[in-house]
N, CA, C, O and the ligand as a Tripos MOL2 file, in Angstrom:
@<TRIPOS>MOLECULE
protein
  297   295    75     0     0
PROTEIN
NO_CHARGES

@<TRIPOS>ATOM
      1 N         -17.2020   -3.5270   12.7260 N.3       1 MET1
      2 CA        -17.2170   -3.1240   14.1280 C.3       1 MET1
      3 C         -18.1630   -1.9350   14.3060 C.2       1 MET1
      4 O         -18.3380   -1.1250   13.3970 O.2       1 MET1
      5 N         -18.7550   -1.8480   15.4660 N.am      2 LYS2
      6 CA        -19.8090   -0.8410   15.6750 C.3       2 LYS2
      7 C         -19.2890    0.4180   16.3610 C.2       2 LYS2
      8 O         -19.7740    1.5180   16.0960 O.2       2 LYS2
      9 N         -18.3010    0.2580   17.2430 N.am      3 LYS3
     10 CA        -17.7750    1.4380   17.9230 C.3       3 LYS3
     11 C         -16.2980    1.2580   18.2500 C.2       3 LYS3
     12 O         -15.7760    0.1430   18.2910 O.2       3 LYS3
     13 N         -15.6570    2.3710   18.4780 N.am      4 CYS4
     14 CA        -14.2290    2.3740   18.7720 C.3       4 CYS4
     15 C         -13.9800    1.7560   20.1480 C.2       4 CYS4
     16 O         -14.6500    2.1060   21.1200 O.2       4 CYS4
     17 N         -13.0100    0.8320   20.2290 N.am      5 PHE5
     18 CA        -12.7020    0.2060   21.5110 C.3       5 PHE5
     19 C         -12.0250    1.1570   22.4790 C.2       5 PHE5
     20 O         -12.0810    0.9680   23.6940 O.2       5 PHE5
     21 N         -11.3830    2.1860   21.9310 N.am      6 VAL6
     22 CA        -10.6030    3.0910   22.7610 C.3       6 VAL6
     23 C         -11.5160    4.1610   23.3830 C.2       6 VAL6
     24 O         -11.4890    4.3610   24.5970 O.2       6 VAL6
     25 N         -12.3120    4.8380   22.5710 N.am      7 CYS7
     26 CA        -13.0810    5.9880   23.0800 C.3       7 CYS7
     27 C         -14.5740    5.7610   23.0360 C.2       7 CYS7
     28 O         -15.3250    6.5570   23.5990 O.2       7 CYS7
     29 N         -15.0440    4.6830   22.3730 N.am      8 GLY8
     30 CA        -16.4680    4.3940   22.3240 C.3       8 GLY8
     31 C         -17.2310    5.1710   21.2640 C.2       8 GLY8
     32 O         -18.4520    5.0450   21.1630 O.2       8 GLY8
     33 N         -16.5290    5.9700   20.4730 N.am      9 HIS9
     34 CA        -17.1720    6.7310   19.4070 C.3       9 HIS9
     35 C         -17.7700    5.7680   18.3680 C.2       9 HIS9
     36 O         -17.2280    4.6900   18.1230 O.2       9 HIS9
     37 N         -18.8740    6.1680   17.7760 N.am     10 GLU10
     38 CA        -19.5670    5.2160   16.8880 C.3      10 GLU10
     39 C         -19.3740    5.4770   15.4090 C.2      10 GLU10
     40 O         -19.9460    4.7740   14.5770 O.2      10 GLU10
     41 N         -18.5840    6.4690   15.0710 N.am     11 THR11
     42 CA        -18.3030    6.7180   13.6530 C.3      11 THR11
     43 C         -16.8990    6.2060   13.3240 C.2      11 THR11
     44 O         -15.8920    6.7470   13.7820 O.2      11 THR11
     45 N         -16.8690    5.1470   12.5140 N.am     12 ILE12
     46 CA        -15.6050    4.5300   12.0990 C.3      12 ILE12
     47 C         -15.5170    4.6690   10.5720 C.2      12 ILE12
     48 O         -16.3790    4.1770    9.8440 O.2      12 ILE12
     49 N         -14.4850    5.3330   10.1110 N.am     13 ASN13
     50 CA        -14.3330    5.5320    8.6710 C.3      13 ASN13
     51 C         -13.3760    4.5220    8.0590 C.2      13 ASN13
     52 O         -12.4480    4.0490    8.7160 O.2      13 ASN13
     53 N         -13.6140    4.1970    6.7850 N.am     14 HIS14
     54 CA        -12.6530    3.3810    6.0600 C.3      14 HIS14
     55 C         -11.5490    4.2950    5.5320 C.2      14 HIS14
     56 O         -11.8040    5.4220    5.1100 O.2      14 HIS14
     57 N         -10.3310    3.7900    5.5660 N.am     15 GLY15
     58 CA         -9.2370    4.5870    5.0830 C.3      15 GLY15
     59 C          -8.0420    3.6890    4.7660 C.2      15 GLY15
     60 O          -8.1550    2.4640    4.7080 O.2      15 GLY15
     61 N          -6.8980    4.3370    4.5640 N.am     16 PHE16
     62 CA         -5.6610    3.5910    4.2630 C.3      16 PHE16
     63 C          -4.5560    4.0910    5.1560 C.2      16 PHE16
     64 O          -4.5130    5.2640    5.5260 O.2      16 PHE16
     65 N          -3.6580    3.1800    5.4990 N.am     17 THR17
     66 CA         -2.5330    3.5650    6.3230 C.3      17 THR17
     67 C          -1.2950    2.7790    5.8910 C.2      17 THR17
     68 O          -1.4030    1.8250    5.1210 O.2      17 THR17
     69 N          -0.1290    3.1730    6.3790 N.am     18 ASN18
     70 CA          1.0730    2.3890    6.1360 C.3      18 ASN18
     71 C           1.3740    1.5900    7.4000 C.2      18 ASN18
     72 O           1.2220    2.0830    8.5180 O.2      18 ASN18
     73 N           1.8040    0.3450    7.1960 N.am     19 LYS19
     74 CA          2.0100   -0.5350    8.3560 C.3      19 LYS19
     75 C           3.4310   -1.0860    8.2680 C.2      19 LYS19
     76 O           3.8620   -1.5520    7.2130 O.2      19 LYS19
     77 N           4.1570   -1.0280    9.3960 N.am     20 ILE20
     78 CA          5.5050   -1.5910    9.4560 C.3      20 ILE20
     79 C           5.4120   -2.9310   10.1610 C.2      20 ILE20
     80 O           4.9540   -3.0200   11.3000 O.2      20 ILE20
     81 N           5.8550   -3.9790    9.4650 N.am     21 LEU21
     82 CA          5.8960   -5.3150   10.0430 C.3      21 LEU21
     83 C           7.3400   -5.6140   10.4080 C.2      21 LEU21
     84 O           8.2540   -5.2360    9.6750 O.2      21 LEU21
     85 N           7.5550   -6.2840   11.5260 N.am     22 GLU22
     86 CA          8.8940   -6.6320   11.9290 C.3      22 GLU22
     87 C           8.9470   -8.1100   12.3360 C.2      22 GLU22
     88 O           8.1100   -8.5940   13.0980 O.2      22 GLU22
     89 N           9.9340   -8.7950   11.8180 N.am     23 ASP23
     90 CA         10.0780  -10.1930   12.1490 C.3      23 ASP23
     91 C          11.5470  -10.5660   12.1660 C.2      23 ASP23
     92 O          12.1760  -10.6210   11.1100 O.2      23 ASP23
     93 N          12.0980  -10.8170   13.3120 N.am     24 ASN24
     94 CA         13.4810  -11.2760   13.4010 C.3      24 ASN24
     95 C          14.4700  -10.3530   12.7060 C.2      24 ASN24
     96 O          15.3860  -10.8260   12.0320 O.2      24 ASN24
     97 N          14.3050   -9.0720   12.8580 N.am     25 GLY25
     98 CA         15.2300   -8.1330   12.2290 C.3      25 GLY25
     99 C          14.9240   -7.8220   10.7980 C.2      25 GLY25
    100 O          15.6370   -7.0480   10.1600 O.2      25 GLY25
    101 N          13.8550   -8.4230   10.2700 N.am     26 HIS26
    102 CA         13.4120   -8.0740    8.9250 C.3      26 HIS26
    103 C          12.2610   -7.0680    9.0350 C.2      26 HIS26
    104 O          11.3070   -7.2590    9.7890 O.2      26 HIS26
    105 N          12.3860   -6.0190    8.2720 N.am     27 PHE27
    106 CA         11.3410   -5.0050    8.3070 C.3      27 PHE27
    107 C          10.6370   -4.9350    6.9540 C.2      27 PHE27
    108 O          11.2800   -4.8820    5.9060 O.2      27 PHE27
    109 N           9.3420   -4.9350    6.9940 N.am     28 ILE28
    110 CA          8.5700   -4.8100    5.7830 C.3      28 ILE28
    111 C           7.6060   -3.6410    5.9740 C.2      28 ILE28
    112 O           6.7760   -3.6400    6.8830 O.2      28 ILE28
    113 N           7.7330   -2.6750    5.1200 N.am     29 ILE29
    114 CA          6.8200   -1.5510    5.1550 C.3      29 ILE29
    115 C           5.7400   -1.7800    4.0990 C.2      29 ILE29
    116 O           6.0430   -1.8660    2.9090 O.2      29 ILE29
    117 N           4.5160   -1.8760    4.5190 N.am     30 VAL30
    118 CA          3.3940   -2.1370    3.5920 C.3      30 VAL30
    119 C           2.6180   -0.8320    3.4670 C.2      30 VAL30
    120 O           2.0890   -0.3140    4.4500 O.2      30 VAL30
    121 N           2.5580   -0.3150    2.2580 N.am     31 LYS31
    122 CA          1.8510    0.9100    2.0260 C.3      31 LYS31
    123 C           0.4050    0.7000    1.6010 C.2      31 LYS31
    124 O           0.0600   -0.3240    1.0120 O.2      31 LYS31
    125 N          -0.4200    1.6670    1.9010 N.am     32 ASP32
    126 CA         -1.8180    1.6780    1.4530 C.3      32 ASP32
    127 C          -2.6050    0.4560    1.9630 C.2      32 ASP32
    128 O          -3.3350   -0.1880    1.2090 O.2      32 ASP32
    129 N          -2.4390    0.1580    3.2450 N.am     33 VAL33
    130 CA         -3.1880   -0.9510    3.8450 C.3      33 VAL33
    131 C          -4.5960   -0.4450    4.1990 C.2      33 VAL33
    132 O          -4.7270    0.5640    4.8920 O.2      33 VAL33
    133 N          -5.6250   -1.1140    3.7430 N.am     34 PRO34
    134 CA         -6.9860   -0.6900    4.1150 C.3      34 PRO34
    135 C          -7.2250   -0.8780    5.5960 C.2      34 PRO34
    136 O          -6.8330   -1.8920    6.1740 O.2      34 PRO34
    137 N          -7.8670    0.1000    6.2080 N.am     35 CYS35
    138 CA         -8.0680    0.0490    7.6520 C.3      35 CYS35
    139 C          -9.3470    0.7920    8.0260 C.2      35 CYS35
    140 O         -10.0070    1.4040    7.1860 O.2      35 CYS35
    141 N          -9.6640    0.7180    9.2790 N.am     36 LEU36
    142 CA        -10.7880    1.4650    9.8400 C.3      36 LEU36
    143 C         -10.2130    2.5030   10.7980 C.2      36 LEU36
    144 O          -9.3430    2.1910   11.6110 O.2      36 LEU36
    145 N         -10.6990    3.7300   10.7000 N.am     37 ILE37
    146 CA        -10.1360    4.8120   11.5200 C.3      37 ILE37
    147 C         -11.2700    5.4500   12.3200 C.2      37 ILE37
    148 O         -12.2920    5.8440   11.7580 O.2      37 ILE37
    149 N         -11.0850    5.5450   13.6060 N.am     38 CYS38
    150 CA        -12.0640    6.2060   14.4830 C.3      38 CYS38
    151 C         -12.1090    7.6780   14.1340 C.2      38 CYS38
    152 O         -11.0770    8.3470   14.0860 O.2      38 CYS38
    153 N         -13.3230    8.1840   13.8880 N.am     39 ALA39
    154 CA        -13.4830    9.6070   13.5260 C.3      39 ALA39
    155 C         -13.1850   10.5250   14.6990 C.2      39 ALA39
    156 O         -12.9440   11.7160   14.5010 O.2      39 ALA39
    157 N         -13.1970   10.0050   15.8940 N.am     40 ASN40
    158 CA        -12.9880   10.8430   17.0640 C.3      40 ASN40
    159 C         -11.5380   10.8500   17.5360 C.2      40 ASN40
    160 O         -10.9470   11.9230   17.6610 O.2      40 ASN40
    161 N         -10.9510    9.6940   17.8000 N.am     41 CYS41
    162 CA         -9.6160    9.6470   18.3840 C.3      41 CYS41
    163 C          -8.5310    9.2180   17.4180 C.2      41 CYS41
    164 O          -7.3450    9.2960   17.7400 O.2      41 CYS41
    165 N          -8.9310    8.7570   16.2180 N.am     42 GLY42
    166 CA         -7.9190    8.4080   15.2080 C.3      42 GLY42
    167 C          -7.3330    7.0150   15.3660 C.2      42 GLY42
    168 O          -6.4260    6.6360   14.6240 O.2      42 GLY42
    169 N          -7.8440    6.2450   16.3310 N.am     43 GLU43
    170 CA         -7.3540    4.8680   16.4820 C.3      43 GLU43
    171 C          -7.5710    4.0740   15.1990 C.2      43 GLU43
    172 O          -8.6050    4.2110   14.5450 O.2      43 GLU43
    173 N          -6.5980    3.2460   14.8430 N.am     44 ILE44
    174 CA         -6.6480    2.5090   13.5900 C.3      44 ILE44
    175 C          -6.9020    1.0210   13.8840 C.2      44 ILE44
    176 O          -6.2790    0.4260   14.7630 O.2      44 ILE44
    177 N          -7.8230    0.4560   13.1310 N.am     45 TYR45
    178 CA         -8.1530   -0.9560   13.2820 C.3      45 TYR45
    179 C          -8.0090   -1.6370   11.9280 C.2      45 TYR45
    180 O          -8.2050   -1.0110   10.8860 O.2      45 TYR45
    181 N          -7.6670   -2.9210   11.9490 N.am     46 PHE46
    182 CA         -7.5960   -3.7120   10.7180 C.3      46 PHE46
    183 C          -8.6200   -4.8300   10.7730 C.2      46 PHE46
    184 O          -8.8580   -5.4390   11.8150 O.2      46 PHE46
    185 N          -9.2260   -5.0820    9.6010 N.am     47 GLU47
    186 CA        -10.1910   -6.1740    9.5490 C.3      47 GLU47
    187 C          -9.4360   -7.5050    9.4590 C.2      47 GLU47
    188 O          -8.2720   -7.5540    9.0600 O.2      47 GLU47
    189 N         -10.1330   -8.5800    9.8410 N.am     48 THR48
    190 CA         -9.4750   -9.8910    9.9710 C.3      48 THR48
    191 C          -8.7560  -10.3190    8.6980 C.2      48 THR48
    192 O          -7.6190  -10.7880    8.7530 O.2      48 THR48
    193 N          -9.4120  -10.1610    7.5550 N.am     49 ASP49
    194 CA         -8.7950  -10.6330    6.3270 C.3      49 ASP49
    195 C          -7.5100   -9.8310    6.0130 C.2      49 ASP49
    196 O          -6.5650  -10.3600    5.4270 O.2      49 ASP49
    197 N          -7.4980   -8.5730    6.4070 N.am     50 VAL50
    198 CA         -6.3000   -7.7600    6.2090 C.3      50 VAL50
    199 C          -5.1660   -8.2360    7.1070 C.2      50 VAL50
    200 O          -4.0170   -8.3330    6.6770 O.2      50 VAL50
    201 N          -5.5060   -8.5320    8.3670 N.am     51 ILE51
    202 CA         -4.4970   -9.0530    9.3130 C.3      51 ILE51
    203 C          -3.9100  -10.3610    8.7830 C.2      51 ILE51
    204 O          -2.7000  -10.5740    8.8550 O.2      51 ILE51
    205 N          -4.7700  -11.2400    8.2490 N.am     52 LEU52
    206 CA         -4.2810  -12.5130    7.7100 C.3      52 LEU52
    207 C          -3.3320  -12.2880    6.5320 C.2      52 LEU52
    208 O          -2.3270  -12.9850    6.3950 O.2      52 LEU52
    209 N          -3.6550  -11.3210    5.6930 N.am     53 LYS53
    210 CA         -2.7780  -11.0550    4.5370 C.3      53 LYS53
    211 C          -1.4380  -10.4920    5.0040 C.2      53 LYS53
    212 O          -0.3920  -10.8150    4.4410 O.2      53 LYS53
    213 N          -1.4750   -9.6490    6.0370 N.am     54 LEU54
    214 CA         -0.2370   -9.0960    6.5660 C.3      54 LEU54
    215 C           0.6410  -10.2190    7.1550 C.2      54 LEU54
    216 O           1.8650  -10.1970    7.0310 O.2      54 LEU54
    217 N          -0.0110  -11.1880    7.7930 N.am     55 GLU55
    218 CA          0.7450  -12.3140    8.3470 C.3      55 GLU55
    219 C           1.3710  -13.1540    7.2240 C.2      55 GLU55
    220 O           2.4840  -13.6630    7.3610 O.2      55 GLU55
    221 N           0.6380  -13.2880    6.1190 N.am     56 ASN56
    222 CA          1.1690  -14.0020    4.9650 C.3      56 ASN56
    223 C           2.4070  -13.2940    4.4140 C.2      56 ASN56
    224 O           3.3680  -13.9350    3.9890 O.2      56 ASN56
    225 N           2.3650  -11.9740    4.4320 N.am     57 ILE57
    226 CA          3.5320  -11.2160    3.9240 C.3      57 ILE57
    227 C           4.7480  -11.5310    4.7960 C.2      57 ILE57
    228 O           5.8520  -11.7150    4.2840 O.2      57 ILE57
    229 N           4.5430  -11.5910    6.1160 N.am     58 LEU58
    230 CA          5.6350  -11.8760    7.0370 C.3      58 LEU58
    231 C           6.2240  -13.2590    6.7990 C.2      58 LEU58
    232 O           7.4110  -13.4780    7.0420 O.2      58 LEU58
    233 N           5.4090  -14.1910    6.3270 N.am     59 ASN59
    234 CA          5.8860  -15.5580    6.1150 C.3      59 ASN59
    235 C           6.7160  -15.7110    4.8490 C.2      59 ASN59
    236 O           7.3690  -16.7330    4.6420 O.2      59 ASN59
    237 N           6.6850  -14.6850    4.0080 N.am     60 ARG60
    238 CA          7.4960  -14.7560    2.8000 C.3      60 ARG60
    239 C           8.9690  -14.5430    3.1780 C.2      60 ARG60
    240 O           9.2920  -13.9570    4.2120 O.2      60 ARG60
    241 N           9.8260  -15.0340    2.3160 N.am     61 ASN61
    242 CA         11.2410  -14.8120    2.5330 C.3      61 ASN61
    243 C          11.6220  -13.4350    2.0240 C.2      61 ASN61
    244 O          11.6110  -13.1790    0.8200 O.2      61 ASN61
    245 N          11.9590  -12.5510    2.9510 N.am     62 VAL62
    246 CA         12.2390  -11.1700    2.5160 C.3      62 VAL62
    247 C          13.6520  -10.7710    2.9110 C.2      62 VAL62
    248 O          14.2750  -11.3840    3.7780 O.2      62 VAL62
    249 N          14.1340   -9.7410    2.2600 N.am     63 SER63
    250 CA         15.4190   -9.1970    2.6300 C.3      63 SER63
    251 C          15.2470   -8.3580    3.9010 C.2      63 SER63
    252 O          14.1490   -8.2960    4.4540 O.2      63 SER63
    253 N          16.3080   -7.7240    4.3590 N.am     64 GLU64
    254 CA         16.2520   -7.0460    5.6560 C.3      64 GLU64
    255 C          15.2370   -5.9150    5.6460 C.2      64 GLU64
    256 O          14.6000   -5.6410    6.6630 O.2      64 GLU64
    257 N          15.0840   -5.2670    4.5200 N.am     65 LEU65
    258 CA         14.1390   -4.1650    4.4270 C.3      65 LEU65
    259 C          13.4250   -4.2340    3.0900 C.2      65 LEU65
    260 O          14.0550   -4.2720    2.0330 O.2      65 LEU65
    261 N          12.1230   -4.2490    3.1500 N.am     66 GLU66
    262 CA         11.3590   -4.3190    1.9200 C.3      66 GLU66
    263 C          10.1710   -3.3620    2.0190 C.2      66 GLU66
    264 O           9.5110   -3.2870    3.0560 O.2      66 GLU66
    265 N           9.9100   -2.6480    0.9540 N.am     67 ILE67
    266 CA          8.7750   -1.7480    0.9210 C.3      67 ILE67
    267 C           7.8430   -2.1910   -0.1940 C.2      67 ILE67
    268 O           8.2180   -2.2110   -1.3670 O.2      67 ILE67
    269 N           6.6380   -2.5400    0.1860 N.am     68 ILE68
    270 CA          5.7010   -3.0180   -0.8160 C.3      68 ILE68
    271 C           4.3650   -2.3070   -0.6470 C.2      68 ILE68
    272 O           4.0810   -1.6940    0.3830 O.2      68 ILE68
    273 N           3.5560   -2.4120   -1.7010 N.am     69 SER69
    274 CA          2.2030   -1.8560   -1.6290 C.3      69 SER69
    275 C           1.2480   -2.9930   -1.3390 C.2      69 SER69
    276 O           1.3770   -4.0860   -1.8910 O.2      69 SER69
    277 N           0.2770   -2.7270   -0.4610 N.am     70 TYR70
    278 CA         -0.6930   -3.7630   -0.1120 C.3      70 TYR70
    279 C          -1.3640   -4.3530   -1.3630 C.2      70 TYR70
    280 O          -1.6570   -5.5470   -1.4210 O.2      70 TYR70
    281 N          -1.5980   -3.4960   -2.3490 N.am     71 ARG71
    282 CA         -2.2900   -3.9710   -3.5740 C.3      71 ARG71
    283 C          -1.4830   -5.0440   -4.3020 C.2      71 ARG71
    284 O          -2.0500   -5.8640   -5.0250 O.2      71 ARG71
    285 N          -0.1510   -5.0420   -4.1140 N.am     72 GLN72
    286 CA          0.6670   -6.0510   -4.7720 C.3      72 GLN72
    287 C           0.4300   -7.4340   -4.1930 C.2      72 GLN72
    288 O           0.6720   -8.4320   -4.8730 O.2      72 GLN72
    289 N          -0.0330   -7.5170   -2.9640 N.am     73 VAL73
    290 CA         -0.1580   -8.8290   -2.3190 C.3      73 VAL73
    291 C          -1.5910   -9.2030   -2.0180 C.2      73 VAL73
    292 O          -1.8590  -10.3570   -1.6840 O.2      73 VAL73
    293 N          -2.5150   -8.2780   -2.1210 N.am     74 ALA74
    294 CA         -3.9150   -8.5550   -1.7880 C.3      74 ALA74
    295 C          -4.5850   -9.3420   -2.9140 C.2      74 ALA74
    296 O          -5.7670   -9.6710   -2.8200 O.2      74 ALA74
    297 ZN        -11.9150    6.2900   19.1240 Zn       75 ZN75
@<TRIPOS>BOND
     1     1     2 1
     2     2     3 1
     3     3     4 2
     4     3     5 am
     5     5     6 1
     6     6     7 1
     7     7     8 2
     8     7     9 am
     9     9    10 1
    10    10    11 1
    11    11    12 2
    12    11    13 am
    13    13    14 1
    14    14    15 1
    15    15    16 2
    16    15    17 am
    17    17    18 1
    18    18    19 1
    19    19    20 2
    20    19    21 am
    21    21    22 1
    22    22    23 1
    23    23    24 2
    24    23    25 am
    25    25    26 1
    26    26    27 1
    27    27    28 2
    28    27    29 am
    29    29    30 1
    30    30    31 1
    31    31    32 2
    32    31    33 am
    33    33    34 1
    34    34    35 1
    35    35    36 2
    36    35    37 am
    37    37    38 1
    38    38    39 1
    39    39    40 2
    40    39    41 am
    41    41    42 1
    42    42    43 1
    43    43    44 2
    44    43    45 am
    45    45    46 1
    46    46    47 1
    47    47    48 2
    48    47    49 am
    49    49    50 1
    50    50    51 1
    51    51    52 2
    52    51    53 am
    53    53    54 1
    54    54    55 1
    55    55    56 2
    56    55    57 am
    57    57    58 1
    58    58    59 1
    59    59    60 2
    60    59    61 am
    61    61    62 1
    62    62    63 1
    63    63    64 2
    64    63    65 am
    65    65    66 1
    66    66    67 1
    67    67    68 2
    68    67    69 am
    69    69    70 1
    70    70    71 1
    71    71    72 2
    72    71    73 am
    73    73    74 1
    74    74    75 1
    75    75    76 2
    76    75    77 am
    77    77    78 1
    78    78    79 1
    79    79    80 2
    80    79    81 am
    81    81    82 1
    82    82    83 1
    83    83    84 2
    84    83    85 am
    85    85    86 1
    86    86    87 1
    87    87    88 2
    88    87    89 am
    89    89    90 1
    90    90    91 1
    91    91    92 2
    92    91    93 am
    93    93    94 1
    94    94    95 1
    95    95    96 2
    96    95    97 am
    97    97    98 1
    98    98    99 1
    99    99   100 2
   100    99   101 am
   101   101   102 1
   102   102   103 1
   103   103   104 2
   104   103   105 am
   105   105   106 1
   106   106   107 1
   107   107   108 2
   108   107   109 am
   109   109   110 1
   110   110   111 1
   111   111   112 2
   112   111   113 am
   113   113   114 1
   114   114   115 1
   115   115   116 2
   116   115   117 am
   117   117   118 1
   118   118   119 1
   119   119   120 2
   120   119   121 am
   121   121   122 1
   122   122   123 1
   123   123   124 2
   124   123   125 am
   125   125   126 1
   126   126   127 1
   127   127   128 2
   128   127   129 am
   129   129   130 1
   130   130   131 1
   131   131   132 2
   132   131   133 am
   133   133   134 1
   134   134   135 1
   135   135   136 2
   136   135   137 am
   137   137   138 1
   138   138   139 1
   139   139   140 2
   140   139   141 am
   141   141   142 1
   142   142   143 1
   143   143   144 2
   144   143   145 am
   145   145   146 1
   146   146   147 1
   147   147   148 2
   148   147   149 am
   149   149   150 1
   150   150   151 1
   151   151   152 2
   152   151   153 am
   153   153   154 1
   154   154   155 1
   155   155   156 2
   156   155   157 am
   157   157   158 1
   158   158   159 1
   159   159   160 2
   160   159   161 am
   161   161   162 1
   162   162   163 1
   163   163   164 2
   164   163   165 am
   165   165   166 1
   166   166   167 1
   167   167   168 2
   168   167   169 am
   169   169   170 1
   170   170   171 1
   171   171   172 2
   172   171   173 am
   173   173   174 1
   174   174   175 1
   175   175   176 2
   176   175   177 am
   177   177   178 1
   178   178   179 1
   179   179   180 2
   180   179   181 am
   181   181   182 1
   182   182   183 1
   183   183   184 2
   184   183   185 am
   185   185   186 1
   186   186   187 1
   187   187   188 2
   188   187   189 am
   189   189   190 1
   190   190   191 1
   191   191   192 2
   192   191   193 am
   193   193   194 1
   194   194   195 1
   195   195   196 2
   196   195   197 am
   197   197   198 1
   198   198   199 1
   199   199   200 2
   200   199   201 am
   201   201   202 1
   202   202   203 1
   203   203   204 2
   204   203   205 am
   205   205   206 1
   206   206   207 1
   207   207   208 2
   208   207   209 am
   209   209   210 1
   210   210   211 1
   211   211   212 2
   212   211   213 am
   213   213   214 1
   214   214   215 1
   215   215   216 2
   216   215   217 am
   217   217   218 1
   218   218   219 1
   219   219   220 2
   220   219   221 am
   221   221   222 1
   222   222   223 1
   223   223   224 2
   224   223   225 am
   225   225   226 1
   226   226   227 1
   227   227   228 2
   228   227   229 am
   229   229   230 1
   230   230   231 1
   231   231   232 2
   232   231   233 am
   233   233   234 1
   234   234   235 1
   235   235   236 2
   236   235   237 am
   237   237   238 1
   238   238   239 1
   239   239   240 2
   240   239   241 am
   241   241   242 1
   242   242   243 1
   243   243   244 2
   244   243   245 am
   245   245   246 1
   246   246   247 1
   247   247   248 2
   248   247   249 am
   249   249   250 1
   250   250   251 1
   251   251   252 2
   252   251   253 am
   253   253   254 1
   254   254   255 1
   255   255   256 2
   256   255   257 am
   257   257   258 1
   258   258   259 1
   259   259   260 2
   260   259   261 am
   261   261   262 1
   262   262   263 1
   263   263   264 2
   264   263   265 am
   265   265   266 1
   266   266   267 1
   267   267   268 2
   268   267   269 am
   269   269   270 1
   270   270   271 1
   271   271   272 2
   272   271   273 am
   273   273   274 1
   274   274   275 1
   275   275   276 2
   276   275   277 am
   277   277   278 1
   278   278   279 1
   279   279   280 2
   280   279   281 am
   281   281   282 1
   282   282   283 1
   283   283   284 2
   284   283   285 am
   285   285   286 1
   286   286   287 1
   287   287   288 2
   288   287   289 am
   289   289   290 1
   290   290   291 1
   291   291   292 2
   292   291   293 am
   293   293   294 1
   294   294   295 1
   295   295   296 2
@<TRIPOS>SUBSTRUCTURE
     1 MET1         2 RESIDUE 1 A MET
     2 LYS2         6 RESIDUE 1 A LYS
     3 LYS3        10 RESIDUE 1 A LYS
     4 CYS4        14 RESIDUE 1 A CYS
     5 PHE5        18 RESIDUE 1 A PHE
     6 VAL6        22 RESIDUE 1 A VAL
     7 CYS7        26 RESIDUE 1 A CYS
     8 GLY8        30 RESIDUE 1 A GLY
     9 HIS9        34 RESIDUE 1 A HIS
    10 GLU10       38 RESIDUE 1 A GLU
    11 THR11       42 RESIDUE 1 A THR
    12 ILE12       46 RESIDUE 1 A ILE
    13 ASN13       50 RESIDUE 1 A ASN
    14 HIS14       54 RESIDUE 1 A HIS
    15 GLY15       58 RESIDUE 1 A GLY
    16 PHE16       62 RESIDUE 1 A PHE
    17 THR17       66 RESIDUE 1 A THR
    18 ASN18       70 RESIDUE 1 A ASN
    19 LYS19       74 RESIDUE 1 A LYS
    20 ILE20       78 RESIDUE 1 A ILE
    21 LEU21       82 RESIDUE 1 A LEU
    22 GLU22       86 RESIDUE 1 A GLU
    23 ASP23       90 RESIDUE 1 A ASP
    24 ASN24       94 RESIDUE 1 A ASN
    25 GLY25       98 RESIDUE 1 A GLY
    26 HIS26      102 RESIDUE 1 A HIS
    27 PHE27      106 RESIDUE 1 A PHE
    28 ILE28      110 RESIDUE 1 A ILE
    29 ILE29      114 RESIDUE 1 A ILE
    30 VAL30      118 RESIDUE 1 A VAL
    31 LYS31      122 RESIDUE 1 A LYS
    32 ASP32      126 RESIDUE 1 A ASP
    33 VAL33      130 RESIDUE 1 A VAL
    34 PRO34      134 RESIDUE 1 A PRO
    35 CYS35      138 RESIDUE 1 A CYS
    36 LEU36      142 RESIDUE 1 A LEU
    37 ILE37      146 RESIDUE 1 A ILE
    38 CYS38      150 RESIDUE 1 A CYS
    39 ALA39      154 RESIDUE 1 A ALA
    40 ASN40      158 RESIDUE 1 A ASN
    41 CYS41      162 RESIDUE 1 A CYS
    42 GLY42      166 RESIDUE 1 A GLY
    43 GLU43      170 RESIDUE 1 A GLU
    44 ILE44      174 RESIDUE 1 A ILE
    45 TYR45      178 RESIDUE 1 A TYR
    46 PHE46      182 RESIDUE 1 A PHE
    47 GLU47      186 RESIDUE 1 A GLU
    48 THR48      190 RESIDUE 1 A THR
    49 ASP49      194 RESIDUE 1 A ASP
    50 VAL50      198 RESIDUE 1 A VAL
    51 ILE51      202 RESIDUE 1 A ILE
    52 LEU52      206 RESIDUE 1 A LEU
    53 LYS53      210 RESIDUE 1 A LYS
    54 LEU54      214 RESIDUE 1 A LEU
    55 GLU55      218 RESIDUE 1 A GLU
    56 ASN56      222 RESIDUE 1 A ASN
    57 ILE57      226 RESIDUE 1 A ILE
    58 LEU58      230 RESIDUE 1 A LEU
    59 ASN59      234 RESIDUE 1 A ASN
    60 ARG60      238 RESIDUE 1 A ARG
    61 ASN61      242 RESIDUE 1 A ASN
    62 VAL62      246 RESIDUE 1 A VAL
    63 SER63      250 RESIDUE 1 A SER
    64 GLU64      254 RESIDUE 1 A GLU
    65 LEU65      258 RESIDUE 1 A LEU
    66 GLU66      262 RESIDUE 1 A GLU
    67 ILE67      266 RESIDUE 1 A ILE
    68 ILE68      270 RESIDUE 1 A ILE
    69 SER69      274 RESIDUE 1 A SER
    70 TYR70      278 RESIDUE 1 A TYR
    71 ARG71      282 RESIDUE 1 A ARG
    72 GLN72      286 RESIDUE 1 A GLN
    73 VAL73      290 RESIDUE 1 A VAL
    74 ALA74      294 RESIDUE 1 A ALA
    75 ZN75       297 GROUP 0 **** ****
């Protein structure tokens, strides 16, 4: 991506964040998810392949609460 959709700033840094997924009362906390962070407003974006992997995690059979590291599933 070339610029932030929220503020229009053109510096987007690569970084890591934690993401909470929720599906039917099941919560999955995924740590260290690679993301893009706007240098100006801090808005966080995920690249398409990361979004697809997060969706795959949701499709797994999980207990009510699970905490995993993105590296375990990537
Ligand atoms: Zn921004």
